[in-house]
N, C-alpha and C positions, 0 to 999 in steps of 0.2 A: 737542342738541349731539352731534356725532360725536367719539368719542375716537380719536385716531390711535394705531396700533400702533407700537411701538418697532421700529427696524431689526433689533435683535437677535432679537426675537420672530419677525419675518418670515423671517429666515435660518434659525432653528430649525424653523419650520413647513415651509419648503422642503426642508430636509435630511430631516426626518421623512417628508415625502411621498415623496421619492425613495427612501428606505430601505424604505418600505412597498411601493412598486411593484416595487422590485428583489426583495424577499422573495417577493412573489406570483409574479413571473416565475420565480424559482428553484424554487419549489414546483411550479409547472405543468411546468417542464422535468423535474424529478425524477419526477413522476407519469407523464409521457408517454414518457420514455426507457426502452427495454427493458433488462433486467438481463442483460448479456452475461457478467458474471462468474459468475453461477449456472451457466450452461452450461459455462463453462471448468472450474469446480470439479467438475462431474459427469464431464467427460472425464478430468480428472486422477485422479479416484477409480478409474475404469475402468482406467487405465494402471497404477496401483499394484497392482491385483489380479493383473495379468499377471506381474509380476516376482516371482521367488522370492528370499526373503531369504537372505543368506549368514550362517549361524550361526557358521561357523568363519572366522577371519581368518588369512590366510597371513602368517607371520612370516619375513622375510628378514634374515639376518645376514651382513653384509659383513666379511670378514677380510682385512687387508692381508697380502700375500705376504711383505713384509720382516719383519713381526713373527713370522710362523710360522717363517721360516727362522732367525731369531735364537733362537727358543725351541728349535728342533730341535738346534742346535749346542751 
């Protein structure tokens, strides 16, 4: 006697099969795709070495003319 599978079990098996195939495809894609971000990081590091850091910050103080005239009188 053959035992019939429940429709719920069939659906779960189909979903599991699709998930396994999708996971394998993703892993193959990640393995075969070159890592462009690594090259970008190397270029960015070279650019940072060329810049000179500013240790001193320029402070600008804005003074309203009306306040200075009122204080002078």
